[in-house]
N, C-alpha and C positions, 0 to 999 in steps of 0.2 A: 254907525258905519259897519256895513257889511263888506268882509272880504273874503273873497273866493276865489280858490285856485282852479283853474281849468287844466285838466290832468289825464295822460294814458301814458302807460307803461310801453306801448307798441307805436313806433312812429308811421306818418304817413295815413293816419284816420282823419286828419282835418281839426285836430285841436285846436291849431290858431285860427283857423276859419271861424269855429264855434265862439270864440275869444273874439273877433273881429265881428260879426254879426249881433253877439250881445251887444258890445259897446256899440254899434249902430243903432239897437233898439233903445238902448239907454240913452243916448244922445235926442233921438225921435223923442223920446218921452218925457225928457227934461231931468232924469236923472244923472246929479253930478258924480262922474265917472271919471277915475283914475285908473289906467292901465299898467301895470310895472310888466314890462318885458324881460324876463330871466331866462330866456332860450339864447344861448349864444348865435344862434342863427340870426337873431332880431328881426325875423319876419313880419311879427306884429308891428315895431317900430315901423320898416319901410310901409305896410298897408295902411297904416293909420297916418300917414302923409307929413311924418313928422321931419322938421328942419333942423339938421345936424349941425353941430357946433356950438349949442346952447345946451347948457344944464348937464351936470356930469351923468355918466353912464351907470348902469345899475351894479357893473362890477366894481367899479370904484367908489360908490356909495357901501356898497358891503363891505368893502375895505376899510373904509373909514367911518364905519357905522356908528360909533361912541361920539364921534363930533359932529357929523353930517347932518343936516338939515334937510330932510328930501324934499321938502315943498319947496326949497329954493332951485331945485332942480327939475322940478316937472316941463313939460314942453306941450304946448298947446297942439292939439292934432288940427292937422288942417283940413279935416273933416267939418270943423264948424263954420269955417268960410263958406261952404257950399249948402250951408241953410240958406233958406229965405232970409232976407236982412232983417224982416220983423222979427226973428227968432233966435237970432246971433248975440244978440244982447242978453246975458244970462246963462247961456249955454255953456257947459263944463264938460269937455273933454280933454283931459291932459294925459301925458305919456311919461312915464321914465323909460327912457331909451335902452336898448339893450346893444349888448356888442359882444366880441369874442373873449372880452377881457371876463366876464362872468364864468368862464370855464375854469377859471383858477379854482372855484369851489365846488367844481362838478365833480367831487372826489368820493369814492364809494367809503372810504373811509374818515369821513368829516366828523369831525367832535361833535360833542351836545353843545358845547358853549357856543360854535359855529351856527349851528342849528337856529340860534336866537338873533342872527344877523339883523335879518329882514324885520322881525318882530319889534327889535329895539329901534329901527328906523319909523315905521309905522304907526306905533304907539304914541308918535308925535304928531301924526297928521289931523287934520281938521279941516271940514269945509266939504267934503265928499260924502255922498251915500252909499257908494258903491266902490268897490277896489277889485279889479279882475287882475289876478297873477295869471301870466302864460308862462306855464312849465315846460322845460325841456321833455321829450319824451323817454324817461329812465326814474329809475329810483335811486339815483346818487344825490349828491349833495344839495345840487340847487333846487330838486323838488322837496326835498327834506327842508332844505330853509324856507320854500314858499309855505310849505304845510304848518311849520312851526308859527309863522304870522297869520294863518288863516282861522275864521270861524268853520268853512266848509270847504269842499272839495266836489267840483264836479267832474264827472268822468265821461269822456269821449269814447266812444265806440263804433265801430262800422260791423255790418252784419255779415262777418266769416268768421272760421273757426279760430283763426289765431288771435282776432280779436277779442272773441268771446273769452277765451283763455286767460288773455292778456287784462281782461276786465276782472276777473274773479282773482289773479294775482293783486291786480292794485287796490279792491276791496280788504283784501287781507290784509296788504300793506297799511292801509290806511287804519284798521281796527289795530294792529301792532304799533305804528308808530303814536295812535292817540292815546294807547294806555302807556306807553314809556315816557313820551315827551310832550303830548299837547293836547291835555285833557278837554280842551273846549272846541276840538277839532272834530266834525262830524261829517258823514256824505249828503251832498247836496241830492245826490241821485246820479243817473246814467242816462245819458242822450245820444241817441243814434244817429248817425252821422251818414251821409252818401248813400242811403238806400236806394234801390232802384225797384221800380214797381213789375218790371218785366221779369225780374230774376229769380227764377225757383230756387235758387240758393239762398238767397236774401231774404225770401219768404219764409223759408224753413229755420234759418238762424234768428230772425226777428221772434219766431214763434217759441225758439229755443230760448230766447234772452228775457221773452215774456213770463216763461215760466221759471227760469232762474232768477230773475231779479223783478220780480212783480211788483213789488212794494218797493221798488227803486227807479223804476224806468220812469222817465219823464218825457211826456207827451207833448207836442207831435214828434214823431220820427221827421228828422231833415234828409228831405230827399235829394238825390243826384239833380245837380242843375248846370247846363252846359254853359251857362253865363257867368258861373260863379267865378272862374278864372280869369275872365275879362274884366270884371268888377274888381277883384284883386289886383292886376297887373294895373290898373287905372288909379290905384289906391283910393277908392271911392266907396263910401257906404251904401250898403246894400238897400237902404231906406230912400237914398235920394237918387239911386239909377235911374236912368231916363226910359224905361221898358215896362210895360206890363208884364211881360214873361216872368219876372221875377218879384211880383206881388207877393204870390204866395209865400215865396220865401222869407220875405222882410215880414209876414204876419205871424209865419212860424216862430222867427225868433222872438218877436213881441208876445207871445204867447209863454215861451220859453222863461223869458224876464218876469213877466207876470208871476210865474210859480215860482220862482227862485227870491224875487223881493216884493217887497207891497209898492206897487205902483198906483198912485192915484190918478 
C-alpha cells in the first residue's frame, strides 16, 4: 500500500485539485484508493461527493488514534455511482472526511509523539492500493502528521516566483523531517499545476523549475483549464465529465498516476 501526501507550503496552487485529479484517475484505473482529508477546510471531502453524517471525521480519529479503527469510518465517494453500471461493482474510492476539528492538531509546536497519530491509524489499514493524504498548505502539525504516516510526498507548485521559492522551502523541510522523524519518507517529485501556454512569465518559471528540479519534476505539466472550476463545483470526477474539452486533462492525470504507482 502506497501512502502519498499531496503537499505545498504555499496556498492557492491547486493542491486539492491535484489530489482529486489523481483520485479520479485511480478510480478510472481500478486502483483501490482511500483519500484522507487532513485540510481543515475539507474541500476534498466536498469535491469527492461525500455524504456527511457517517463515519468519524479525521480530527476525531486523530484524537482517538490508539483505539479507533480507521476502516470503520471511511465513507464511499459519490463518484463511484457516476461510473458506468458494469464498472461500479468492485470499484473502491473511499474518504476519511475532513473538518475544522482537525485544526486542533495544526500547531507549530506539535510534539513528536503526536506526529505518529495518523501512522498508528493507517498501520491497521488493509484492502487499499493507494492512500492519498490531502494536507493543509503549511508546515504545521497536520502536515507533519501526514508526512509521518507517508511513504512519499508529492509537491504541487505553479509557475510563479513565490511558488518556486515555496517549493524549495518544502523540499528542504521534507529532507529535515525525514532525517529526524520519518526515515521511510521520500520525495515523489514536483508536479506543476495551472500553467498557461500563452504566459511569458509561466514559460520563464517553467524553465527555471526544470533547471532547479530537473530530476524531480514530473511531467506532464498540468495546464490551466477553464472547465476545472465547473467540474469541482459539480463534485464530479474529471474522467466522467461529459465534455471533450477536459479529455487532455484526464489523460494528464492518468500519466501522473502511472508515474507515481504501477498501474496494470
